[in-house]
TORRO-256167 format. One line per field, with one value per residue (C-alpha): residue number from 1; x, y, z negated; residue in three letters. Coordinates in steps of 0.25 Angstrom, whole numbers, always signed. Example, Ala and Ser with C-alpha at 12.3 -4.5 7.8 and 13.67 -1.06 7.14 Angstrom:
2
nr: c(1, 2)
c1: c(+49, +55)
c2: c(-18, -4)
c3: c(-31, -29)
rest: c(ALA, SER)
END
This chain:
221
nr: c(1, 2, 3, 4, 5, 6, 7, 8, 9, 10, 11, 12, 13, 14, 15, 16, 17, 18, 19, 20, 21, 22, 23, 24, 25, 26, 27, 28, 29, 30, 31, 32, 33, 34, 35, 36, 37, 38, 39, 40, 41, 42, 43, 44, 45, 46, 47, 48, 49, 50, 51, 52, 53, 54, 55, 56, 57, 58, 59, 60, 61, 62, 63, 64, 65, 66, 67, 68, 69, 70, 71, 72, 73, 74, 75, 76, 77, 78, 79, 80, 81, 82, 83, 84, 85, 86, 87, 88, 89, 90, 91, 92, 93, 94, 95, 96, 97, 98, 99, 100, 101, 102, 103, 104, 105, 106, 107, 108, 109, 110, 111, 112, 113, 114, 115, 116, 117, 118, 119, 120, 121, 122, 123, 124, 125, 126, 127, 128, 129, 130, 131, 132, 133, 134, 135, 136, 137, 138, 139, 140, 141, 142, 143, 144, 145, 146, 147, 148, 149, 150, 151, 152, 153, 154, 155, 156, 157, 158, 159, 160, 161, 162, 163, 164, 165, 166, 167, 168, 169, 170, 171, 172, 173, 174, 175, 176, 177, 178, 179, 180, 181, 182, 183, 184, 185, 186, 187, 188, 189, 190, 191, 192, 193, 194, 195, 196, 197, 198, 199, 200, 201, 202, 203, 204, 205, 206, 207, 208, 209, 210, 211, 212, 213, 214, 215, 216, 217, 218, 219, 220, 221)
c1: c(+0, +6, +7, -3, -13, -11, -14, -26, -31, -29, -36, -48, -48, -47, -58, -67, -64, -67, -80, -84, -82, -89, -101, -101, -102, -113, -121, -134, -134, -145, -151, -161, -172, -178, -190, -197, -211, -206, -220, -221, -208, -211, -198, -183, -172, -158, -151, -146, -133, -136, -123, -126, -122, -132, -127, -140, -140, -151, -155, -166, -171, -168, -174, -183, -184, -195, -194, -202, -198, -187, -183, -171, -167, -157, -153, -146, -135, -124, -116, -117, -131, -131, -144, -158, -171, -184, -197, -207, -220, -216, -203, -189, -179, -165, -153, -139, -135, -130, -136, -137, -148, -145, -158, -172, -181, -189, -181, -187, -174, -167, -173, -167, -153, -154, -162, -164, -179, -189, -197, -204, -196, -203, -202, -187, -184, -192, -184, -171, -173, -178, -192, -198, -209, -200, -193, -206, -213, -204, -209, -223, -220, -225, -228, -216, -213, -217, -219, -225, -211, -207, -219, -211, -200, -198, -188, -185, -178, -169, -169, -159, -166, -157, -156, -170, -162, -163, -150, -154, -165, -168, -174, -182, -190, -200, -195, -180, -170, -163, -154, -150, -147, -139, -130, -115, -108, -120, -118, -130, -130, -135, -149, -153, -166, -175, -184, -174, -166, -155, -144, -146, -137, -124, -123, -110, -107, -115, -114, -126, -124, -133, -133, -139, -145, -144, -129, -125, -117, -115, -115, -111, -116)
c2: c(+0, +13, +25, +33, +21, +20, +35, +34, +23, +31, +42, +34, +28, +42, +47, +35, +37, +52, +50, +39, +49, +60, +51, +45, +59, +64, +51, +55, +48, +38, +36, +26, +26, +14, +11, +24, +27, +29, +32, +45, +52, +67, +73, +70, +80, +80, +88, +82, +77, +68, +70, +84, +92, +100, +103, +103, +98, +98, +84, +79, +65, +61, +47, +40, +25, +20, +6, -1, +7, +13, +25, +27, +41, +46, +60, +71, +79, +69, +64, +77, +74, +74, +66, +65, +68, +61, +65, +53, +52, +64, +59, +62, +51, +54, +47, +50, +46, +39, +25, +25, +27, +36, +40, +34, +38, +50, +61, +66, +69, +75, +89, +88, +86, +96, +108, +104, +104, +93, +95, +84, +76, +82, +96, +95, +88, +99, +110, +103, +100, +114, +112, +125, +125, +125, +137, +144, +138, +135, +147, +140, +138, +125, +119, +110, +105, +93, +97, +108, +111, +116, +124, +136, +132, +140, +138, +150, +151, +163, +167, +175, +187, +188, +173, +169, +156, +151, +154, +150, +144, +148, +139, +147, +142, +150, +162, +160, +157, +144, +141, +146, +137, +144, +141, +144, +147, +150, +151, +152, +147, +155, +149, +146, +139, +148, +136, +127, +128, +119, +125, +125, +117, +123, +128, +128, +119, +125, +122, +123, +131, +131, +143, +140, +153, +150, +148, +154, +142, +139, +124, +121, +107)
c3: c(+0, +4, -5, +4, +3, -12, -14, -5, -14, -27, -21, -17, -31, -37, -29, -33, -47, -47, -39, -49, -61, -54, -51, -65, -71, -61, -63, -70, -84, -87, -100, -105, -116, -122, -130, -127, -120, -106, -101, -109, -105, -105, -102, -101, -105, -108, -119, -132, -137, -149, -155, -159, -147, -139, -125, -118, -103, -93, -90, -80, -78, -64, -65, -75, -75, -85, -90, -101, -114, -107, -98, -90, -85, -75, -79, -72, -79, -77, -89, -96, -101, -116, -119, -114, -121, -117, -122, -122, -130, -138, -143, -139, -134, -133, -126, -121, -107, -100, -102, -117, -127, -138, -145, -142, -153, -158, -163, -175, -182, -169, -172, -186, -181, -170, -176, -191, -189, -185, -172, -165, -154, -142, -146, -150, -136, -129, -136, -134, -119, -117, -112, -107, -117, -129, -124, -124, -135, -147, -154, -156, -171, -176, -163, -161, -175, -182, -197, -204, -210, -196, -192, -194, -185, -173, -161, -153, -139, -136, -122, -115, -108, -97, -93, -98, -104, -118, -125, -140, -148, -162, -173, -183, -196, -203, -195, -199, -189, -192, -181, -167, -155, -144, -132, -133, -120, -113, -98, -89, -75, -64, -65, -80, -82, -91, -94, -101, -113, -107, -100, -85, -76, -74, -89, -95, -107, -119, -133, -142, -154, -167, -176, -190, -195, -210, -210, -197, -194, -179, -175, -161, -155)
rest: c(UNK, UNK, UNK, UNK, UNK, UNK, UNK, UNK, UNK, UNK, UNK, UNK, UNK, UNK, UNK, UNK, UNK, UNK, UNK, UNK, UNK, UNK, UNK, UNK, UNK, UNK, UNK, UNK, UNK, UNK, UNK, UNK, UNK, UNK, UNK, UNK, UNK, UNK, UNK, UNK, UNK, UNK, UNK, UNK, UNK, UNK, UNK, UNK, UNK, UNK, UNK, UNK, UNK, UNK, UNK, UNK, UNK, UNK, UNK, UNK, UNK, UNK, UNK, UNK, UNK, UNK, UNK, UNK, UNK, UNK, UNK, UNK, UNK, UNK, UNK, UNK, UNK, UNK, UNK, UNK, UNK, UNK, UNK, UNK, UNK, UNK, UNK, UNK, UNK, UNK, UNK, UNK, UNK, UNK, UNK, UNK, UNK, UNK, UNK, UNK, UNK, UNK, UNK, UNK, UNK, UNK, UNK, UNK, UNK, UNK, UNK, UNK, UNK, UNK, UNK, UNK, UNK, UNK, UNK, UNK, UNK, UNK, UNK, UNK, UNK, UNK, UNK, UNK, UNK, UNK, UNK, UNK, UNK, UNK, UNK, UNK, UNK, UNK, UNK, UNK, UNK, UNK, UNK, UNK, UNK, UNK, UNK, UNK, UNK, UNK, UNK, UNK, UNK, UNK, UNK, UNK, UNK, UNK, UNK, UNK, UNK, UNK, UNK, UNK, UNK, UNK, UNK, UNK, UNK, UNK, UNK, UNK, UNK, UNK, UNK, UNK, UNK, UNK, UNK, UNK, UNK, UNK, UNK, UNK, UNK, UNK, UNK, UNK, UNK, UNK, UNK, UNK, UNK, UNK, UNK, UNK, UNK, UNK, UNK, UNK, UNK, UNK, UNK, UNK, UNK, UNK, UNK, UNK, UNK, UNK, UNK, UNK, UNK, UNK, UNK, UNK, UNK, UNK, UNK, UNK, UNK)
END
């Protein structure tokens, strides 16, 4: 084998490997849920990092395969998808792609871990995934919360008047500001979506910052 042919083979191998890596990164992730009411799926969204981070990413279901007590999703977003939330029968089901189940039960305690308050699973998932009605109607006190103890809880969205894009949310209880959640390193693309809380595609990497009103402590996730 001549040096030229050897170099050619190495070049082809390099191209093959690079192409494989590229396509493996671009392949849509797959996630599978089991033991859930697949006939009552209401919505599919992607957002959560169950290890405590919160870099929201827009995710859309490209294909849904429904099997007995099982649902399989092909998702857009590539390997960067943090996790998937499915609303079914009024409950939130959560998993992390690709191809492995993380959480498939109700999320009664999830709001406690994220916000320090209890809200019902559907409202919480709707809030986290930026459904439009929650941007417009979170100030309807008492409507979205489970117990009488949280009837005075209010979540308020702060809108940037120049971009019409939500830049922060405030958590209030009995009229007192409890915490502020806001973007750090906000960099809008040329066409931000004013109807969604999640960053539009093309957003730079953004950290999620929580400022606790009582202590002033800033916690970045």
